[in-house]
C-alpha positions as CSV (number, residue, x, y, z in Angstrom):
1,M,0.0,0.0,0.0
2,A,1.1,3.6,-0.5
3,T,2.7,5.0,2.7
4,H,2.8,8.8,2.4
5,A,0.6,11.9,2.9
6,S,-0.2,12.6,-0.7
7,E,-2.6,9.7,-1.0
8,R,-5.5,11.9,0.2
9,E,-5.0,14.5,-2.5
10,V,-4.6,12.0,-5.4
11,S,-7.6,10.0,-4.3
12,A,-9.7,13.2,-4.1
13,Y,-8.9,13.9,-7.7
14,R,-10.4,10.6,-8.7
15,W,-13.5,11.3,-6.6
16,Q,-14.1,14.5,-8.6
17,G,-14.6,12.3,-11.7
18,E,-11.4,13.5,-13.5
19,S,-9.6,11.2,-15.9
20,E,-6.4,13.1,-16.8
21,L,-4.0,11.6,-14.3
22,K,-0.8,10.1,-15.6
23,A,1.1,7.5,-13.7
24,I,4.8,7.5,-14.7
25,I,6.8,4.4,-13.8
26,S,10.4,3.3,-14.5
27,D,13.1,0.7,-13.9
28,I,10.9,-2.4,-13.1
29,H,13.9,-4.7,-13.6
30,A,11.9,-7.9,-13.8
31,N,10.6,-7.5,-10.3
32,L,7.1,-8.9,-10.6
33,E,6.0,-8.5,-7.0
34,A,6.9,-4.8,-7.1
35,L,5.3,-4.2,-10.5
36,E,2.0,-5.9,-9.5
37,A,1.8,-3.8,-6.3
38,V,2.4,-0.6,-8.2
39,L,-0.2,-1.4,-10.8
40,Q,-2.7,-2.2,-8.1
41,D,-1.9,1.2,-6.5
42,I,-2.4,2.9,-9.8
43,R,-5.7,1.1,-10.5
44,A,-6.9,2.0,-7.0
45,Q,-6.7,5.7,-7.9
46,G,-8.6,5.2,-11.1
47,I,-5.7,6.1,-13.3
48,Q,-6.0,4.9,-16.9
49,E,-2.8,6.3,-18.5
50,I,0.6,4.7,-17.6
51,Y,3.9,5.8,-19.0
52,C,6.8,3.5,-18.6
53,L,10.3,5.0,-18.9
54,G,12.1,1.7,-19.6
55,D,14.3,-1.0,-18.0
56,I,11.5,-3.5,-17.9
57,V,14.1,-6.3,-17.6
58,G,17.5,-6.9,-16.1
59,Y,18.6,-7.9,-12.5
60,G,15.3,-9.5,-11.5
61,P,13.8,-13.0,-11.8
62,N,10.6,-12.4,-13.9
63,P,11.4,-10.7,-17.2
64,C,8.7,-12.4,-19.3
65,E,5.9,-11.7,-16.9
66,C,6.9,-8.1,-16.5
67,V,7.1,-7.5,-20.2
68,D,3.7,-9.0,-20.6
69,L,2.2,-6.6,-18.0
70,I,4.0,-3.5,-19.4
71,M,2.6,-4.1,-22.9
72,D,-0.7,-2.6,-21.7
73,C,0.9,0.8,-20.8
74,K,0.0,3.8,-23.0
75,V,3.6,4.7,-23.6
76,V,6.7,2.5,-23.1
77,L,10.3,3.6,-23.7
78,L,13.5,1.6,-24.2
79,G,15.9,1.3,-21.3
80,N,19.5,0.4,-21.4
81,H,18.9,-3.0,-19.9
82,D,16.1,-3.6,-22.4
83,Q,18.6,-2.8,-25.2
84,G,21.2,-5.0,-23.5
85,A,18.8,-7.9,-23.7
86,L,18.2,-7.2,-27.4
87,F,21.8,-6.8,-28.3
88,D,25.1,-7.2,-26.4
89,P,25.2,-5.3,-23.2
90,E,27.7,-2.4,-23.0
91,W,29.3,-0.8,-19.9
92,F,27.6,-3.3,-17.6
93,N,29.3,-4.6,-14.5
94,I,29.8,-8.4,-14.2
95,G,26.7,-9.0,-12.2
96,A,24.5,-7.0,-14.5
97,E,26.0,-8.6,-17.5
98,R,25.3,-12.1,-16.2
99,A,21.8,-11.1,-15.3
100,I,21.1,-9.8,-18.8
101,F,22.5,-13.0,-20.5
102,W,20.3,-15.1,-18.2
103,T,17.3,-12.8,-19.1
104,R,18.0,-13.3,-22.8
105,Q,18.1,-17.1,-22.2
106,V,14.8,-17.1,-20.4
107,M,13.1,-14.9,-22.9
108,E,14.2,-17.2,-25.7
109,S,12.6,-20.2,-23.9
110,G,8.9,-21.2,-24.1
111,P,6.4,-21.1,-26.9
112,P,8.0,-19.5,-30.0
113,K,5.0,-17.2,-30.7
114,E,5.1,-15.8,-27.1
115,C,8.9,-15.3,-27.3
116,Q,8.7,-13.5,-30.6
117,R,5.9,-11.3,-29.4
118,R,8.0,-10.1,-26.5
119,W,11.1,-9.6,-28.6
120,D,9.1,-7.7,-31.2
121,F,7.7,-5.4,-28.5
122,L,11.1,-4.6,-27.0
123,G,12.6,-4.1,-30.4
124,E,10.1,-1.5,-31.4
125,L,10.3,0.7,-28.3
126,P,11.3,4.3,-28.9
127,R,14.0,6.1,-26.8
128,M,12.0,9.3,-26.3
129,H,8.4,10.5,-26.2
130,T,7.2,14.1,-26.3
131,E,3.7,15.3,-25.5
132,D,2.7,18.9,-25.3
133,N,5.4,20.5,-23.1
134,L,6.4,17.2,-21.6
135,M,9.3,15.0,-22.5
136,F,9.8,11.4,-21.4
137,V,13.1,9.6,-21.5
138,H,14.9,6.8,-19.7
139,G,18.3,8.5,-19.0
140,S,18.4,12.2,-20.0
141,A,17.2,14.6,-22.7
142,R,20.8,14.7,-24.0
143,N,21.3,10.9,-24.1
144,P,17.9,9.2,-23.6
145,L,19.2,5.7,-23.1
146,N,22.5,5.9,-21.1
147,E,23.2,9.2,-19.4
148,Y,22.8,9.3,-15.6
149,V,21.6,12.5,-13.9
150,F,22.5,12.1,-10.2
151,P,21.5,14.6,-7.4
152,E,25.2,15.7,-7.1
153,D,25.1,16.7,-10.8
154,I,23.6,20.0,-9.7
155,Y,27.3,21.0,-9.0
156,N,28.2,20.2,-12.6
157,Q,26.8,23.4,-14.1
158,R,27.9,22.8,-17.7
159,K,26.3,19.3,-17.8
160,M,23.0,20.5,-16.4
161,E,22.8,23.6,-18.6
162,R,23.3,21.5,-21.7
163,I,20.6,19.0,-20.6
164,F,18.1,21.8,-19.7
165,A,18.7,23.5,-23.0
166,L,17.1,20.4,-24.7
167,V,14.0,20.5,-22.4
168,K,11.0,22.6,-23.3
169,S,9.3,22.5,-19.9
170,V,9.4,19.2,-18.0
171,C,11.4,16.1,-18.6
172,F,10.4,12.9,-16.8
173,Q,13.3,10.4,-16.4
174,G,14.5,7.3,-14.5
175,H,17.8,5.3,-14.8
176,T,19.4,6.4,-11.5
177,H,16.5,4.9,-9.4
178,I,16.6,8.0,-7.2
179,P,13.4,10.0,-7.2
180,G,13.4,13.8,-7.0
181,I,13.2,17.1,-8.8
182,F,16.0,19.0,-10.6
183,T,15.3,22.7,-11.0
184,E,16.7,24.9,-13.7
185,D,18.4,27.0,-11.1
186,L,20.4,23.9,-10.2
187,N,18.8,22.6,-7.0
188,F,17.7,19.0,-6.3
189,I,14.6,18.5,-4.2
190,S,13.9,15.1,-2.7
191,P,10.2,13.9,-2.4
192,E,10.5,14.0,1.4
193,E,11.4,17.7,1.4
194,V,8.1,18.6,-0.3
195,D,5.8,16.0,1.4
196,Y,5.8,13.9,-1.7
197,Q,4.1,16.5,-3.9
198,F,5.5,19.3,-6.0
199,K,3.8,22.1,-7.9
200,L,5.4,22.9,-11.2
201,G,6.2,26.6,-11.8
202,S,7.5,28.7,-14.7
203,Q,11.1,27.3,-14.8
204,K,12.2,24.0,-16.3
205,Y,12.3,20.8,-14.4
206,L,13.9,17.3,-14.7
207,I,11.8,14.9,-12.6
208,N,13.2,11.5,-11.7
209,V,10.3,9.1,-10.8
210,G,12.5,6.6,-9.0
211,S,12.4,2.8,-9.5
212,V,9.5,0.3,-9.3
213,G,11.7,-2.8,-9.0
214,Q,15.0,-1.6,-7.5
215,P,14.9,1.6,-5.4
216,R,18.3,3.0,-4.4
217,N,17.6,5.8,-2.1
218,G,17.8,3.8,1.1
219,V,14.0,3.0,1.1
220,P,12.9,-0.6,0.0
221,L,9.6,0.7,-1.3
222,S,8.7,0.9,-4.9
223,S,8.7,4.4,-6.3
224,Y,6.7,6.1,-9.1
225,A,5.1,9.4,-9.8
226,V,1.6,10.7,-10.7
227,L,1.2,13.9,-12.8
228,D,-2.0,15.8,-12.1
229,G,-2.0,19.0,-14.2
230,D,0.8,21.1,-12.8
231,T,1.4,18.9,-9.7
232,V,3.6,15.9,-9.4
233,Y,2.9,13.4,-6.6
234,F,5.6,10.8,-5.6
235,R,4.3,7.5,-4.5
236,R,6.0,4.8,-2.4
237,V,4.4,1.4,-2.4
238,E,5.1,-1.7,-0.3
239,Y,5.5,-5.1,-1.9
240,D,6.7,-8.6,-0.9
241,V,10.4,-7.9,-1.0
242,E,11.4,-11.3,0.6
243,K,9.5,-13.2,-2.1
244,T,11.5,-11.5,-4.8
245,I,14.7,-12.0,-2.9
246,A,14.0,-15.7,-2.5
247,K,13.5,-16.0,-6.3
248,I,16.8,-14.3,-7.0
249,Y,18.6,-16.6,-4.5
250,A,17.2,-19.6,-6.3
251,I,18.7,-18.6,-9.7
252,P,22.4,-19.3,-9.9
253,D,23.0,-16.8,-12.7
254,L,21.6,-14.0,-10.6
255,D,24.0,-12.8,-7.9
256,N,22.6,-12.9,-4.4
257,F,23.6,-9.2,-4.0
258,L,20.8,-8.4,-6.5
259,G,18.4,-9.7,-3.9
260,D,20.2,-8.3,-0.8
261,R,20.1,-4.7,-2.2
262,L,16.3,-4.8,-2.5
263,R,16.0,-5.2,1.2
264,D,18.1,-2.2,1.9
265,G,17.0,0.0,-1.0
266,R,20.5,0.4,-2.5
């Protein structure tokens, strides 16, 4: 279940009969338990439109099941782990590389038509989506697939200015698994600092929605965001972490560390 104060405000929007809420998720990483919990939380708010910013697979034990569920999203983008499954992984550490080769093996098993349907889906995913003044990417506006934008990058003025120059108004992104808001005047605001809701103003913003399947900001709860007009709500959702960890432990090609880190949110 969601565990923060913004649930009242988001639910109230649904009660008013509105239907323009957008749920923005990212970095599922084949964590079925986390994805199912997040999708249930989204449905409970009456949200119809789901945007997925990529990395459906990689690290986790249920790539096929997660791909099948993500196919129903309104918009789905390609992540670097999705590309790694399609082609040879680049710049992956040993654990991530082993996981992606195992993922590829699993996705090539089973009924041929089902396998082909999943590969065709991943192979057709775009790297960027724009809609009105909104941009959606996995990494950054400058490098949609691979560039990380970390909170400490606010001290790298040249990097941030070049990224913001490519953004018309708001860019939603994932990749780092760390939720928060980057402002054009080079500040980073964590969801906790604003009680999990942030009203957009006149400047530009980069908004990281965090990770569904592998949060890394010290909290083992799934993270995603809801866009309601000019307000962004950050959601944290509980799921059966130990069940996912047990699955990872049972697969020799997945390092135990990939399970351990879920427990600590790192």
